[in-house]
N, C-alpha and C positions, 0 to 999 in steps of 0.2 A: 432536817429537811434539806432538799436540794436547794440548795441555795446557790443557795448560792453564793458566785463570787469573784483592784488596781493596787491599792496600798493598804497597809494595816496600821493600827494605831501605834505600833512600835515594832522593832525587830522581833521581840518576843511574841507579841500578839500575831505577827505574821505567820507563825507556825500553826495558828489555830483557826483563824477565820478565813480559810481558803474556800470552804463550802459555805456561801451565803444563803441563808434562808430568808430571802426577801423576794418580793414579787414584782415582776415587770409589767409593762402595759400589754394588754391582750391585743393580738393581731391575727386572729384566726384565718383571715382571708389573705394575709400577706401584705395587703395595702401597697404602699410605695416600695416595699422591700422585694416584691416579685418582679419578674421581667426576664428577658433573655440575656444570656451571658454575652458580654462584649466579644464579638468574633475576632476582632483585630488583636485584642489582648490575649485571647486563648491561642491564636496562631503564633503570636510572639513567644508565649510560654512554651508551646510545643516545640518551636524551633530551637529553644535552648537545650532541649533534651539531646541534641546531637553532640554536645560536649559535656559528658558526665563530670560532676564535681562532688566532693565530699565536704560537708560543713560541720562545724562543732556547735552544739547547742547546749547551754547550761540551764538546767531547770531546778528551781528551788523546791519543787515538789517531787518526791521520790515516786516513781511509777514502777511498781514491782512487776507490772505486766507489759513493760516496754518491750517491743518485739525486734528492736534493732533493724527495722525495715525489712525483716525477713518474713513477715506475715504476707498474706495474699494482698491485702490492701497496701501494705508498705511497698511491696514489689511493683504494684501497679503505679503508685506515685513515683517511684524511681524511674520507671519506663516513661512515664508521661512528662516528667520535668527534668530528668537527668540529674537530680539532686539526691544524694544520700546523706541522711542526718546521723551523726554520732552524738547521742545524748549523754550528758554528764550530770550526775546527781550528787547531793551532799554525801560525803563519806566520812564517818567518824566525827561528825559535827552537825551544826544546823545550817539551814539555808543562808541565814544572815552571816554566819562565819565564812561560808564558801564565797559569798560575794565580797565580803570585807577583805579576804585574801586577794581577790582579783584587783580590788582598788589599791591595796598596798603594793602589789607588784606592777600595777598599771599594764596588765596583760589580760586580754579578753578573748573569748571565743567569738564566732560570727554572730550568733543569736543568743539572747538571754531571756529567760522567764524569771525575773528577779523577785516576784512577790512584793513583800514590804521593803525590799532593799532598792527599789527603783529610785527613790530620792537620793540615796547614797551614790548610785551610779551617775545620776544626772549631775550632782554636785561635783563629781570627779571628772566630768566631761567625757564619760565613757559611752554615752548613747547619742546617736545622731538624730537630728530632726527628720522625721519621716514624712512630714507634710509635703515637701517638694517632690519626693519620690511617689507618693500617693497620687498627687495631682497629675503626674506624667504617666505613671505605669500602674496605677492601682484603681481602675474604675470599679472593679467588683468590690474591693474593700470599701470604697466610698459609698457604693450602692447599699451594701449591707448596713452600715451605720446610719445611713439616711439622715433623718432629721436630728439624730443625736450626734452627728459628726463633731459638732462644736464642743461636746462634752469631753472630747479626747484631748483638748488643749491642756497644757500643764498647769497653768495658773493665770491669774489676772494680769501678771506682769510678764509672763512667758507664753507666747502663742504656739510654741513648738509642740509637736506630737512625738513623744519619746517611746511610747509603747502602744501596741494595738491590743485593746482588751479582748479577752476570750469569752467573756460572758455573752450569752445569747441575746440578740437584739429582737425585740418584739415578743419576748418570752411570755407565754401563758402557762401557769402552773396547773397541770392536770393531775398531778400526784403529790401526795404528802409523804415525805420520807422521815419525818421526825416525830415529835410528840412522845407519848408514853406507850410502851409496848407491853402486850400481854400475850402469853402463849394461847393458841387456839384451844387447847385442851382445858385451860383454865376457864375460858369463856363458856365452853360447852358444858363443863361441870356445873357452872353457876347459872345455866339457863340463859346465857347471853343477856346479862343485865345491862342497864344503862351505865355507861362509863363516861362520865362527864367531869366529875370532881375527884380530888385526891382521896376523898372518903370512899367513893365508888371503887376506885382502883385498889385501895387498901383492902376493902371488904372482899373483893374477888380473890385476891392473893391469900388472904387469911383463911378464907373458907376452904380453898384447895389444899393449902399446906397442912391444915388440921387433919384432913382425910388422907393426905399423901405426904407424911413427914420424910419419907425416903423414896428414892427412885427405884425402878425395877431391879437395878443392879446393886442396890443397897447404899447408894450414896445419899447424903443428906440433901433434901430439897432446899433450894435457896429462894427466898421470897422475891428479893429484888437485888440486883447488883448494879453498881455505878462504876463507870470507867474513870475513876478519879485518881489513879496512881501516877499518871504522867500528864502530858499537856492537855489531854482530852478532859481534864477536870472542868474546863470551860464548856465543853460540848455536853457532857453528861451530868454535870452538877450545877454549875452557875448559870449558864444560858437558860435552862428550863425555868429558872426563877422568874425571869421577866416574861417568858411566854405564859407561865401559869398565873401571872398576875396582870395580864392585859396589856403588855407592852411588846413592841416589835423588837427585832434584833438590831440594835445600834451599838454592837460591840460591848464595851465595858461601861457604857453610859446610857442613861435614860434622858431622852430629849422631849421636852414639853412641845406638843405639836402646834400649840397656838403661839407661844412666845419664843420657841427655839432655845430656851434656856436648858442647859445640860447639867446633870449631876451624875456622879458615879452610881450605877444602878443599885449597888448594895445599900445605899443610904435610904432607899425607899422603905417605909414601914411595912408595905405589903410583902416585900421580899423577905424581910425578917421572919414573917409568919410562914412563908414557904419553907425556909430552912428549919424553922421550928417543927414543921411536919416531918421533915427528914429525920430530925432528932427523935421524934416520936417513933418513927418506923424503926430506927435503931434500937430504941428502948424496948420495944415489944418483940424484938428478935426477927423482924422481917427484912432488915437491911443486911446485906453481906458485910461481915466484919472486916473483910479484906478490901473493901471498896477503895480505900485511899492508900493502900500499900501495894496492890497487885500491879504487875507490869501488863502492858497491852496484850502480849501473847498469852499470859495467864487468864486474862479476862476473856479473850476469844475462845480459849480452850474450855473454859468453864461454861460459856454459852453454848459451844458446840457439843457439850456433853448432854444437853437437854434438861439440865436440872435447875436452870435459872428461870423462874416463872415470869418475872417482869424486868424490863429495862427502861431507862429514860435516856434516849440516845438518838443518833441519826442513823438511817439505814446504811449509809456508806461506811459507818464506823463498825457496826456489828455484822456487816454483810458477809464477810468471809466465814464467820462462824455459822450464820444462817445457811449459807451455801453448803457447809459441811453437814448440817442437819438434813438438808434436802437430798444430798448425795447418799446419805444413809437411809433415806426413805422415812425419816422421822418428821413428817410434815406437821403433825399435831403439836410438836414442840417449837415450831416456827411461830412468828409473831404477827399479830394484828396491831394496828396503830390508831391512837386516839388523841384528840386535842383536849387533854385533861387540864383543868384549872383548879386553883386553890378553893374556890367555891363558885356557886352559880351566879355571882355578880360579875364575874370576869369572862371575857372572850379571848381566845387565843388569836394573837395578831401576827402569826407567822407569815401570812400572805398579804399584809398591808403593803400597798403599792409603793414603788420607788421611782417609777420611770426607768430609763436605762441608767444604771449606776456605774457603767464601765467596769471597774474592778481590775484584778491582776491581768497582766498582758505580756506580750513578747516584744522585744526591741532589737534593733540592729546596732552593733557596737562600732566604735571608731576603727577597730582592727579588722572588720570584715573586708575581705578583698574585693567583693563585687556586690555592693548594696543594691544596685539595680537588679541584678539577677535574683537576689533574695526577696525583694519586694514583689517581683513577678511570680516567684514561687508561692509566697503568701497570698497573692492575688488569685492564683489558680485555685488554691484551697478554698477561697472565698467565693469562687464562681458557682453557678448552679450545678455544673458537673461535679466540681470538687466537693460541694456541700452534700450532695447525695452520696458520693463515694465515702466520705469520712463518717457519715451517719448510718448508711445502709449497707455499704460494702459494694460488692461487684454483682451486677445483674447476672442471673443464671447460676451463681454460686451461693450468694447470701440472701437474695430475694428474687422474685419473679414479678413480672407485670401481667396482671390478669384483669381483663376488661378495663384497662387504663389505670388500674390501681396497683401500687407496689405491695406485694404480699410476702411475708417471711414464711418459708416452708416450716412445717411442724417440727422436723428434726433439728433444724437450725434454731428455731425458737426454744426448743427444749434445752439445747446446749447453752443458749444465752441466759435462760431463766435459772437453770439449775447448776451451772458451772461457769459463771460469768468470767472468772479469772482466766481459765484456760481458753475460753471463747475469745476473749479480748486479745490474748497474746497470739493466738493462732490466726485469727482473722484480721487483727489490727483495727477493727471497728471501735471507735472511741479513743484511739491513741493519737489522732492527728487533728484534734480540735484546738489548733494552735493560736489562731488569731481571730479575725473578723468572722463571725458565724451567726446564723439565724437561730433564734430560740425555738423552743417547743411551741407548736401552734401556728407557725408561719408556713404558708403553702407556696410551692414553686409554681411556675407557669403551667404545669400539667395538671394542677389541682391536687397534687399529693403533698403531704407534709414533708418538710426538709428533714425532720428528725423522726425517730421511731417512738417518741414519747407522745402519744395522743390516746384518748379514751379507749378506742377499740383495741389498740395494740397493748395498752396496759392491761386490759381485761384478759387478753389472750395469754399474757405472761403470768397471770395469777395461778397459784396452785388450787386444787379443789378445796382445800381447807380455807384459803383466802375467800374463794367465791361463796362458800357456805356461810362463813362468818359475816361477810358483807351483806348477804341476802337477809340475814337475821336483823341487820340494822337498816334495811331498806336503802342500801347504797350500792353503787356499781364500782366505785373506786374509793380508796381511803380518803382522797381529797374531798369527797362528798360530805365527809363528817366534819370538815372544818368550815368556819364562816366563809361566805363568798368573798371573792377578791375585792368587790366593790363595797364591802361592808364598812370600810374605813377610808378616810380621805388619804390621798396619795401624799407621801412625804416629799416636801419640796427640796430637801437636801439629798435625796436618794437614800442611802443607808450610811449612817454615821461611822460604821466600822471601816469605811474606805478612806476616812480622813486620817492622815499621818501626823504624828508629832515629829518635828524636825530632829534628826539624829543629833545627839549631844546637847539638845536644848534643856533648859531647866524643867520644862513640862515633861520631857521624855524621861528625865532622871526621876522625877516625882512619880510618874506612871509606873516605872519599873519597881519602885518601892511599894506602891500600892498592890502590885501583882504578887510580890513576895509576901506581903501581909495577908492578902486574901488566901493564898495557898496554905498558909499556916492556920489562920483563924477559922475559915469555913469548915475544914474537916474537924478541927477541935470543937467547934460549936455543935456540929452534927453528932459527934461521938460522945459528947459530954452527958452527964446525968441531967435529966430535964430540969432539975432545980438549979443547975449551974448555967443553963443555956443563956439566959439574959445577961448574966455577969460577963460571959465570954463575948457575946455579941456587942455589948456595950464597949468592951475593951477593943474589939475589932474596929468599931466606929471611931474610937478615940485614937487608935493607931493611924487610921486614915487621916484624921484631923492633924495629928502631929507630923505626918509625912507631907502635909501641904495640899490636901485634896481640894481645898477651896480655891487655891491658885490654879490647880489643874482644871477644875470645873469652869472657872472663868475663861481660861485659854481655850478650852474645847467649845464653850459656848460661842466664842468669837469665830472659831473655825467653822462651826455649823452655820452661823449667820453669814459669813463670807461666802460659803458654798451656795447658800440660797440666793445671794446677790449675784454671784457669777452665773448661775444656771438660769436666772430669771431674765437674762439679757438675750 
């Protein structure tokens, strides 16, 4: 799911949990977040455009659709602010390695989006405190964060603001991007059965594959494939274990909502049974045998071929492959999404509330030549005008205003729905969500939503197959199939995956060991003979014990409780 998503549990985990699947506070009417843009600030920002400058921006996330500010929106921003961004991404290594090299050389670009390496940069003195700049030149930034501005401070002992989180403020989740996926043709063939438990999911796949062992072009039909060959093992294999057993996304930990005690989530007996089900799926031949050895490109190519009936993934991860199916007109092989659980005693907690969790953000480095200019640039993007621009594009090109409502023309919506990669690179829409921004569901002073993700627009973007499937389940969006946002109490610590272990600490060393153990033992347990499953899972838990997981749990429990105390002030 969209998640969502400041810091990660470690540099390794930073590669994974960029998209947090957690839910923010509803704010459909905008509340204190709406209002007119500060005219003096906008005038100042526009004045800066008289002197064009080029800045360097290092991003920990690779954006294959970055338009180098040559898109329609990118050029508009250039003209408006006079700033040209040159983005740099990890090349031949990870984001953690890229920022570690910067620290080693003590040389930095103007702006950084460091993901889980923010702590390393702060320790190195690489990031400047943005608080004074925001107070003087960032009224729009401050307005966006509103009541959550205090959550931007670094720690109990350090009141500085080193990064501006890019997670949407006032977020309401109108759509579900995760869960378990089934092709529309599988559901149709089964008569659109109830899909609530893993047994329901398994039965639909089994029935279809028995009648269709091969595709039209003679390739073997694959029951279910997992993207477990690379870092997405957490997204496609292990994260679903807590969703399917009634827990929210707290990274690699399970946090007791009453006591705030934390344990590594694999230690939960419920999750052992989820992995046993995957072992069963492998045993009966419904799990792709290449699930743990395939590369990401191989996984996407397999999905794009139309022969994979089921996935357990997030839509952003398989989206490229699904877009290829749409481009080929093979909509029946695209996917519906369901909140599947181990049995009917559990509920999917994907949307358990967090309040504003901040998350990954953007910072200004000590080497920036003109921090004042940069904060004004980020403040423009946070203004009402800027927010509409980065989310909707340019009026008359990407949307029109009809009877006071912003409307996306049919041809533009078709491009966005069916070839989003090209759309994003050509228009630039979605490429400039860099810092303070409003979440889905927040309205601007005109009464329109700041973003294009709201029920009516979501429904417009659905294919006919989506609409037909949803109608069979008495739903208008996939989110309707999930428990309501207020079904569970809000987490007082936000989302635990945003809590970092200190680089080089004993806890971080132990955590890295547990990750290596997990990546070995979980695939081994799933692919084993059923008779050997418990023996291997027992060995997995013992390996965690030997690595010091009890010390890790104690340290993480303290971090969660400290966050609760910090945010309760």
